[in-house]
Each structure stands twice: as structure tokens, then as C-alpha cells.
Kinemage of the C-alpha trace (Angstrom):
@kinemage 1
@onewidth
@group {chain A} dominant
@subgroup {mainchain}
@vectorlist {calphas} color= white
{ca met a 1} P -65.925 2.276 -25.176
{ca lys a 2} L -64.815 -1.241 -26.106
{ca thr a 3} L -61.762 0.187 -27.805
{ca ile a 4} L -60.739 2.184 -24.715
{ca tyr a 5} L -61.263 -0.842 -22.452
{ca ser a 6} L -59.253 -3.049 -24.787
{ca glu a 7} L -56.331 -0.586 -24.793
{ca arg a 8} L -56.379 -0.333 -20.994
{ca lys a 9} L -56.399 -4.101 -20.750
{ca arg a 10} L -53.429 -4.401 -23.056
{ca ala a 11} L -51.574 -1.707 -21.122
{ca gly a 12} L -52.281 -3.440 -17.835
{ca ser a 13} L -51.118 -6.727 -19.296
{ca thr a 14} L -47.859 -5.110 -20.498
{ca val a 15} L -47.204 -3.648 -17.053
{ca ser a 16} L -47.832 -7.013 -15.449
{ca val a 17} L -45.413 -8.728 -17.806
{ca phe a 18} L -42.776 -6.034 -17.161
{ca ala a 19} L -43.253 -6.381 -13.410
{ca val a 20} L -42.819 -10.133 -13.641
{ca leu a 21} L -39.653 -9.653 -15.688
{ca val a 22} L -38.249 -7.204 -13.132
{ca val a 23} L -38.974 -9.592 -10.275
{ca phe a 24} L -37.412 -12.434 -12.260
{ca val a 25} L -34.249 -10.433 -12.997
{ca ile a 26} L -33.921 -9.393 -9.339
{ca ala a 27} L -34.419 -12.967 -8.178
{ca leu a 28} L -31.849 -14.150 -10.708
{ca ala a 29} L -29.344 -11.519 -9.548
{ca val a 30} L -29.826 -12.461 -5.891
{ca ala a 31} L -29.472 -16.139 -6.723
{ca trp a 32} L -26.305 -15.458 -8.712
{ca tyr a 33} L -24.867 -13.335 -5.905
{ca ile a 34} L -25.452 -16.136 -3.412
{ca tyr a 35} L -24.206 -18.788 -5.805
{ca gln a 36} L -21.133 -16.762 -6.805
{ca asp a 37} L -20.252 -16.196 -3.154
{ca arg a 38} L -20.429 -19.930 -2.543
{ca val a 39} L -18.343 -20.640 -5.643
{ca asn a 40} L -15.725 -18.043 -4.713
{ca gln a 41} L -15.302 -19.538 -1.259
{ca gln a 42} L -14.695 -23.076 -2.389
{ca pro a 43} L -11.727 -24.753 -0.619
{ca gln a 44} L -9.601 -24.764 -3.763
{ca phe a 45} L -9.679 -20.952 -3.828
{ca lys a 46} L -8.627 -20.479 -0.208
{ca leu a 47} L -5.352 -18.577 -0.062
{ca lys a 48} L -2.189 -20.568 0.666
{ca pro a 49} L 1.439 -19.380 0.988
{ca glu a 50} L 2.447 -21.258 -2.145
{ca met a 51} L -0.036 -19.157 -4.143
{ca leu a 52} L 2.020 -16.012 -3.459
{ca thr a 53} L 5.240 -15.268 -5.308
{ca leu a 54} L 7.451 -12.516 -3.874
{ca ser a 55} L 10.158 -10.665 -5.777
{ca pro a 56} L 12.947 -9.824 -5.511
{ca asp a 57} L 14.447 -12.366 -3.124
{ca gln a 58} L 14.563 -10.996 0.386
{ca pro a 59} L 17.998 -9.609 1.347
{ca asp a 60} L 20.366 -11.673 3.473
{ca trp a 61} L 20.044 -9.402 6.497
{ca ile a 62} L 16.437 -10.551 6.977
{ca lys a 63} L 16.605 -13.918 8.691
{ca ala a 64} L 12.874 -14.681 9.091
{ca asp a 65} L 10.752 -15.656 6.079
{ca val a 66} L 8.803 -12.497 5.162
{ca leu a 67} L 6.102 -14.403 3.283
{ca gln a 68} L 5.433 -16.855 6.093
{ca ala a 69} L 5.504 -14.103 8.710
{ca val a 70} L 2.996 -11.899 6.891
{ca phe a 71} L 0.783 -14.857 6.060
{ca ala a 72} L 0.572 -15.852 9.717
{ca asp a 73} L 0.480 -12.410 11.340
{ca gln a 74} L -2.183 -10.992 9.005
{ca lys a 75} L -4.251 -14.215 8.929
{ca leu a 76} L -4.155 -14.437 5.151
{ca asp a 77} L -5.346 -18.028 5.334
{ca glu a 78} L -8.825 -16.535 5.842
{ca gln a 79} L -8.715 -14.889 2.392
{ca tyr a 80} L -9.732 -16.308 -0.973
{ca leu a 81} L -7.964 -15.988 -4.301
{ca thr a 82} L -11.295 -15.042 -5.907
{ca asp a 83} L -11.859 -12.040 -3.635
{ca arg a 84} L -11.991 -8.871 -5.711
{ca lys a 85} L -10.347 -6.912 -2.886
{ca leu a 86} L -7.503 -9.390 -2.431
{ca ala a 87} L -4.882 -7.248 -4.194
{ca ser a 88} L -5.417 -4.263 -1.889
{ca gln a 89} L -5.619 -6.556 1.153
{ca leu a 90} L -2.271 -8.127 0.269
{ca arg a 91} L -0.717 -4.726 -0.337
{ca asp a 92} L -1.794 -3.523 3.108
{ca ala a 93} L -0.690 -6.773 4.757
{ca phe a 94} L 2.877 -6.670 3.421
{ca leu a 95} L 3.249 -2.948 4.143
{ca leu a 96} L 2.764 -3.785 7.821
{ca his a 97} L 5.936 -5.871 7.869
{ca pro a 98} L 8.727 -3.771 9.450
{ca cys a 99} L 11.291 -4.892 6.869
{ca val a 100} L 9.176 -3.811 3.886
{ca ala a 101} L 9.467 -0.217 2.660
{ca ala a 102} L 6.974 -0.406 -0.216
{ca val a 103} L 4.784 -2.753 -2.240
{ca thr a 104} L 5.366 -1.746 -5.841
{ca arg a 105} L 3.167 -4.279 -7.632
{ca val a 106} L 0.413 -6.796 -6.897
{ca ala a 107} L -0.815 -8.827 -9.877
{ca lys a 108} L -3.340 -11.644 -9.638
{ca arg a 109} L -2.979 -14.790 -11.718
{ca pro a 110} L -5.561 -17.554 -12.175
{ca asp a 111} L -3.579 -19.705 -9.747
{ca gly a 112} L -1.907 -17.109 -7.508
{ca val a 113} L -0.566 -13.605 -6.983
{ca asp a 114} L 2.744 -11.964 -7.932
{ca ile a 115} L 3.945 -9.371 -5.413
{ca glu a 116} L 6.912 -7.048 -5.860
{ca leu a 117} L 8.388 -5.559 -2.693
{ca glu a 118} L 10.956 -2.924 -1.826
{ca tyr a 119} L 12.855 -3.992 1.274
{ca arg a 120} L 14.388 -1.637 3.792
{ca thr a 121} L 18.177 -1.368 4.032
{ca pro a 122} L 19.822 -1.124 7.462
{ca val a 123} L 22.477 1.591 7.659
{ca ala a 124} L 23.364 1.933 11.336
{ca met a 125} L 22.890 0.825 14.933
{ca val a 126} L 21.603 3.504 17.297
{ca val a 127} L 23.001 3.273 20.818
{ca val a 128} L 20.301 3.445 23.513
{ca lys a 129} L 20.765 3.405 27.270
{ca leu a 130} L 18.242 1.459 29.368
{ca glu a 131} L 18.733 0.694 33.061
{ca asn a 132} L 22.452 1.521 32.862
{ca gln a 133} L 22.946 -0.864 29.959
{ca his a 134} L 23.606 -0.001 26.332
{ca trp a 135} L 21.469 -1.512 23.587
{ca leu a 136} L 21.627 -1.316 19.821
{ca tyr a 137} L 18.609 -0.551 17.652
{ca pro a 138} L 19.016 -1.085 13.878
{ca val a 139} L 17.643 1.653 11.605
{ca asp a 140} L 17.388 2.312 7.883
{ca gly a 141} L 18.205 5.553 6.085
{ca asp a 142} L 14.860 7.065 7.078
{ca ala a 143} L 15.369 6.249 10.767
{ca val a 144} L 12.764 3.479 10.648
{ca val a 145} L 13.422 1.010 13.464
{ca leu a 146} L 14.123 -2.499 12.164
{ca pro a 147} L 13.583 -5.753 14.084
{ca pro a 148} L 16.608 -6.314 16.371
{ca arg a 149} L 15.991 -10.077 16.234
{ca glu a 150} L 17.193 -10.077 12.618
{ca phe a 151} L 20.720 -9.164 13.725
{ca ser a 152} L 23.184 -11.419 15.470
{ca thr a 153} L 26.142 -10.265 17.553
{ca glu a 154} L 28.345 -10.791 14.509
{ca asp a 155} L 26.003 -8.801 12.269
{ca val a 156} L 26.134 -5.572 14.261
{ca ser a 157} L 29.818 -5.093 13.485
{ca asn a 158} L 28.831 -4.523 9.866
{ca tyr a 159} L 27.094 -1.255 10.677
{ca leu a 160} L 28.060 2.182 11.917
{ca arg a 161} L 27.011 3.231 15.404
{ca ile a 162} L 25.004 6.389 16.026
{ca arg a 163} L 25.295 8.125 19.378
{ca his a 164} L 22.749 10.879 19.899
{ca asp a 165} L 20.831 11.173 23.168
{ca tyr a 166} L 20.622 7.473 24.127
{ca val a 167} L 16.801 7.743 24.271
{ca pro a 168} L 14.708 4.801 22.949
{ca pro a 169} L 12.517 5.246 19.867
{ca ala a 170} L 9.138 6.895 20.313
{ca gly a 171} L 7.222 4.282 18.322
{ca gln a 172} L 7.241 0.566 17.654
{ca ile a 173} L 9.405 -1.661 15.484
{ca gly a 174} L 8.684 -0.659 11.894
{ca asp a 175} L 7.912 2.975 12.817
{ca ser a 176} L 10.119 6.010 12.355
{ca trp a 177} L 12.278 6.784 15.392
{ca gly a 178} L 10.388 9.996 16.031
{ca asp a 179} L 13.413 12.309 16.237
{ca glu a 180} L 14.146 14.772 13.431
{ca val a 181} L 17.821 15.071 14.338
{ca leu a 182} L 18.322 11.326 14.337
{ca thr a 183} L 16.522 11.057 10.999
{ca lys a 184} L 19.081 13.407 9.425
{ca val a 185} L 21.984 11.567 11.033
{ca thr a 186} L 20.756 8.307 9.497
{ca gln a 187} L 20.815 10.063 6.121
{ca val a 188} L 24.529 10.680 6.665
{ca ala a 189} L 24.976 7.034 7.700
{ca ala a 190} L 23.227 5.958 4.477
{ca leu a 191} L 25.693 8.070 2.488
{ca ile a 192} L 28.726 6.661 4.289
{ca glu a 193} L 27.439 3.112 3.729
{ca arg a 194} L 28.193 3.627 0.036
{ca ala a 195} L 31.867 4.248 0.784
{ca pro a 196} L 34.596 1.833 2.012
{ca trp a 197} L 33.990 3.040 5.566
{ca gln a 198} L 35.238 -0.151 7.181
{ca ser a 199} L 38.542 0.036 5.314
{ca met a 200} L 38.756 3.643 6.455
{ca gly a 201} L 38.323 2.468 10.023
{ca leu a 202} L 35.202 4.529 10.705
{ca tyr a 203} L 33.098 3.405 13.639
{ca ser a 204} L 30.443 5.817 14.858
{ca leu a 205} L 28.582 9.071 14.247
{ca arg a 206} L 28.186 11.352 17.234
{ca val a 207} L 25.940 14.377 17.527
{ca thr a 208} L 26.978 17.357 19.624
{ca glu a 209} L 25.872 20.971 19.889
{ca asn a 210} L 27.967 23.818 18.543
{ca pro a 211} L 28.369 26.085 21.609
{ca glu a 212} L 28.418 29.207 19.432
{ca thr a 213} L 25.537 28.591 17.015
{ca lys a 214} L 23.609 26.014 19.103
{ca ala a 215} L 23.286 23.969 15.908
{ca lys a 216} L 23.663 20.197 15.933
{ca val a 217} L 27.013 19.029 14.579
{ca ile a 218} L 28.043 15.527 13.461
{ca tyr a 219} L 31.448 13.987 14.194
{ca ile a 220} L 32.727 10.704 12.768
{ca ile a 221} L 34.858 8.640 15.146
{ca lys a 222} L 37.382 5.888 14.486
{ca lys a 223} L 37.235 3.017 16.972
{ca asp a 224} L 40.941 2.582 17.650
{ca ala a 225} L 42.086 6.197 17.316
{ca pro a 226} L 40.997 8.138 20.437
{ca gly a 227} L 42.933 11.238 19.371
{ca phe a 228} L 41.284 11.457 15.967
{ca arg a 229} L 37.909 12.584 14.641
{ca val a 230} L 36.290 13.813 11.457
{ca leu a 231} L 34.162 16.945 11.663
{ca trp a 232} L 31.315 16.266 9.249
{ca gly a 233} L 29.521 19.471 10.149
{ca asn a 234} L 25.883 20.522 10.270
{ca leu a 235} L 22.962 18.209 9.613
{ca pro a 236} L 22.066 17.567 5.954
{ca gly a 237} L 20.044 20.455 4.561
{ca glu a 238} L 21.195 22.756 7.357
{ca glu a 239} L 24.674 23.528 6.059
{ca ser a 240} L 25.965 27.074 6.314
{ca glu a 241} L 26.756 29.123 3.192
{ca asp a 242} L 30.467 28.329 3.412
{ca glu a 243} L 29.956 24.591 4.005
{ca leu a 244} L 29.948 21.750 1.488
{ca pro a 245} L 26.703 19.745 1.025
{ca ala a 246} L 26.655 16.210 2.432
{ca pro a 247} L 27.372 14.195 -0.779
{ca asp a 248} L 30.421 16.354 -1.568
{ca lys a 249} L 31.765 15.850 1.942
{ca leu a 250} L 31.731 12.101 1.449
{ca thr a 251} L 33.427 12.370 -1.946
{ca arg a 252} L 36.125 14.543 -0.392
{ca leu a 253} L 36.677 12.162 2.524
{ca val a 254} L 37.031 9.109 0.270
{ca lys a 255} L 39.445 10.971 -2.013
{ca phe a 256} L 41.557 11.994 0.993
{ca phe a 257} L 41.706 8.369 2.165
{ca asn a 258} L 42.638 7.048 -1.287
{ca gln a 259} L 45.425 9.583 -1.664
{ca asn a 260} L 46.928 9.009 1.791
{ca lys a 261} L 45.958 5.343 2.319
{ca thr a 262} L 44.841 6.455 5.779
{ca leu a 263} L 42.804 9.169 7.464
{ca val a 264} L 45.218 9.615 10.366
{ca val a 265} L 48.021 11.689 8.862
{ca ser a 266} L 49.556 12.815 12.154
{ca ser a 267} L 50.701 11.126 15.322
{ca glu a 268} L 49.261 14.037 17.296
{ca pro a 269} L 45.540 14.408 18.147
{ca met a 270} L 43.872 15.795 15.056
{ca glu a 271} L 40.619 16.592 13.332
{ca leu a 272} L 39.713 16.419 9.655
{ca asp a 273} L 37.304 19.260 8.927
{ca leu a 274} L 35.152 18.423 5.872
{ca arg a 275} L 33.187 21.668 5.898
{ca pro a 276} L 35.386 24.237 4.066
{ca leu a 277} L 34.566 24.809 0.410
{ca gly a 278} L 38.203 24.788 -0.690
{ca arg a 279} L 39.691 21.628 0.802
{ca ile a 280} L 39.844 19.436 3.881
{ca glu a 281} L 41.510 21.138 6.791
{ca val a 282} L 43.732 19.122 9.124
{ca val a 283} L 43.369 20.759 12.535
{ca pro a 284} L 45.391 19.880 15.661
{ca leu a 285} L 42.857 19.212 18.393
{ca val a 286} L 44.833 21.186 20.978
{ca gln a 287} L 43.846 24.333 19.079
{ca val a 288} L 40.119 23.672 19.131
{ca glu a 289} L 39.565 22.289 22.606
């Protein structure tokens, strides 16, 4: 009997010691959690603009300081460098800036954070009509609306115009325009941006409807040549079987310009048709109107 009692006593003592150890460990963990939280939120760890390094340098078309704007708009001064979720919070914050297309890297350092961004590239100005006045909305190659405040009166001359339906964008600045046709037209504008379009005298892209097929058709217009136009053709990805794809159309147009030193090769009203598979067709407009 004494032996059984002694074993039970030892077992009870072991359980008591284990329970005390568990309580001690829990108390220690809670204390560390509280202490760590206080340490992490010390003033020296509070996020400041100088702790963030952005690359590459923002492009010249963006006038406002992207870092300062994001820091203020997203209240990053309330964050701490020691926050484990800081990298994802910074990624989300910079993605909200309308001039930023992607955040490709966020890497924390002991004294700051390195952030790599991909900036949007404006390719055209979309003409919108509001209260009998015309306004220009800058867009990138995906028809994302860029902040108009970044563009001065002198800046807008560096971009092609797009004339579609004159309707304002469906969303906000930084959102896609919300029009599938316009999105494809901006893809054409992005292609033309790679060419010497200003030397060629190109000015605007206009969308009309083919009366026979009801398909949307793109024309390229020169500013100072009212009797001249370039028939680009159907929207990208919607070309007919006997129509060149968009990149080949641009190559053909540039080659034609380089060979002739001009696009206007007749004093009569004319159209350059880029669609045929064989070669560019020069068509007198009196035959097609």
C-alpha cells in the first residue's frame, strides 16, 4: 500500500511541476508578445519616406513625386519598419497609384525597404465631349486612365489623339476606360508610338463602322492634310483572313514613309490602305466615298 501511495504522490508531483512549467511558458510568451510589440513600435522604427528607396527613377512624364504621394495618401507614416506585414502593405499601397502598373519587388533592409516599380506609359489622348467642350484624357496602352494633372498644354502635343465616341471613362483615374473597342485602339496607339509618327505627320486615330460588315474600323489622320487618311483596318485580333496583323501594318507604313519621304504621294484626296496582304494600296478617295 505504501508503495502505491508513494508512486501516486510522485506522479501527482510530476503533473504539478509540468503544469507550473506550462503556465510559466505561457506567461513568458505573453510577456514577450507584449514586450516585442512595444519594441517594434518604438519611434525609431516608425516608417519615414527616406526609409523607402524606389527604382527605377520615375519617368519624366510624371510630375508629382510618386513616393511622397503614396506615403501621404496611404498614411504610411502610421506603419512601422518592424511590421511583418509591411512588405505586402507597401505593395498594395503603391499599386493604388494611378501611374504605377506593377510592383515587381519589395525587399526589407535593416534600415529601410527597396521597392521596384513598373510605371505606366502614356500612348494617347482620348477626346471626350462634356457640356459642348472637348477634353483630353491621357491613357496607356491598356486604356488605363492616367492623371490629367501630370500633363501640361505643351505635353499633350507629344501624343496621338483618339476619337471614338466622345464618352467619358466609366471608372476613376487609374482604372481601365471600360470600353473594349477603345482598349484595342490604344493597343494600336502603343504600336505607333514606337515609330517616328510625328515625323510622318500623324495626328489622330478615328474609329468608324464599316457599313457592310458593321465591324469597327480604324483610320489614321494627318493634322494638316484634310484630303488624306490611312486605313489601318479592323481592330487588333479581329483582322479578316486577307488582312495583315497589326505589327506588320506598322512595319509596312514606316517602310512606305522611308521610301517616299512622305505619306502623301498625290495632290488629290487619297487613302493608304494597309490591309492587303500583298502591298499598300493607294486609293483615290473619290472612288470610295
